[in-house]
Structures are given as C-alpha cells and as structure tokens.
N, C-alpha and C positions, 0 to 999 in steps of 0.2 A: 506493499498500499506508498503510495506517495506522502508528501506530507502536507498538499493543498486538497487530497481527497478525506484525508484524515479532518482536515480542518471545516473542509464542507461539513461531511457528516454529524460532526458536533457541533456548527452553529447552528442558531435560531434554536437550540433548545431552553425553554424557561427556567425548568428546575434543576434545580441543582442535583439532586438526588440521582433523577432521570441522566442527565449528564456525566457524573459520576461513574454511574453503572456500564453506562456504552462506551466512555473511555478504558474503564477497566477489559470490558471484552476486547475493544480494540487492540489493547495492548500486545495482545494474542499474535495478532499482524507483523513479521515483520518488517518494516521501514526502508525506503527503499531509496538511500540516500541521492539526493541533486544534486548534479556534479555540474562546473563552470561549462563544462561542453555543452548541456544539454540547455541550458539558456540560447548557445547559439543556435542548436539544433529546433528550436522551441522557436524564436525568427524565423529559419527557412521553413520550417512548415506552415507558420500565418504567411507568410509571403506565396508559399506553394498552393496553399488554400486558395486564397484572394484571389490570384492570379487566374483561377479556375470558378470565380464567382463565391467560393464560397465561404462565408463569413464565421469564422472562431474567435472566441476569447483568447487573454493569452495564459491564461492557467489551466484550460483546455489544450492548446498546444503543447507548453510545459508536461502537462501529463501524457500526451502523444510520446513527447520526443523521450522520457525519463522510460516510459513502456519500451519503447523502442531501443534506448540507448542498454537498458538488462535483457532484451528481447522475451519480455514475457505480455500474453494477452491483456487488452484492456476488457475489464469483465464491468458494465453498465448497463444499465435500459436508459440513458441519455439517447435519444435516434441523433444528436448532430454525431457524435462517435462514427456513428456510420456512413456519414456524409463524409467526416474527414478520411475514411479507411479506403473511399474512392482516389485519394489525391497523395496518399504517405503512405511508408513505408511499415504498419502499423498491423497488428493482427487485435480481432476481436475476441474475446473468448465465446467460446459455444459448449452451453450448460448440457447440450447432448452429448 
C-alpha cells in the first residue's frame, strides 16, 4: 500500500475510535516507499495521459508510478485507473 492510498483511506473518518481501529488494521499492509524517481515518473505519466486526453490527478499518477516501480498491480474500484491503464504501463488487480 502506498502512503497516499493509506492517507486517502483514513481521511474523512469522524470518529477517532473508528479511525484508530482502521489505522491498526491497515498497519498489517506493507508500505511501499515512494522514491524520488517515482515523482518524475508520475509527471511523465501525467503528461502521457494528458496527451491522450485523459485527465488524472497528481496523486493518482504517483500511485501509478509507485505501482509500476514495484511491479505490483493496482487494486481499486476507482474507474479512472482503468482509463490510465489504457495508456500507461501499469497493471490492474484482477480479483478473479
């Protein structure tokens, strides 16, 4: 799990008790370190998607870059990532 994903999952939880419980459960997931080159790759991915008319957020591109660097699939229900995958060298997790 990347840091931005962990942050997004934990954001918006109003109850401190629920936040702490979820934080504890997420701690069992290994945190993929974001390296300096991942930020450069994220910018390249952003520009590549944009050149194909696909808008993406900087955080989404950082998630794509980090997943690519670690050669791991992206597990998400966000349909934007399927659009990115048509233009970027990323893999999507197939639950089947």
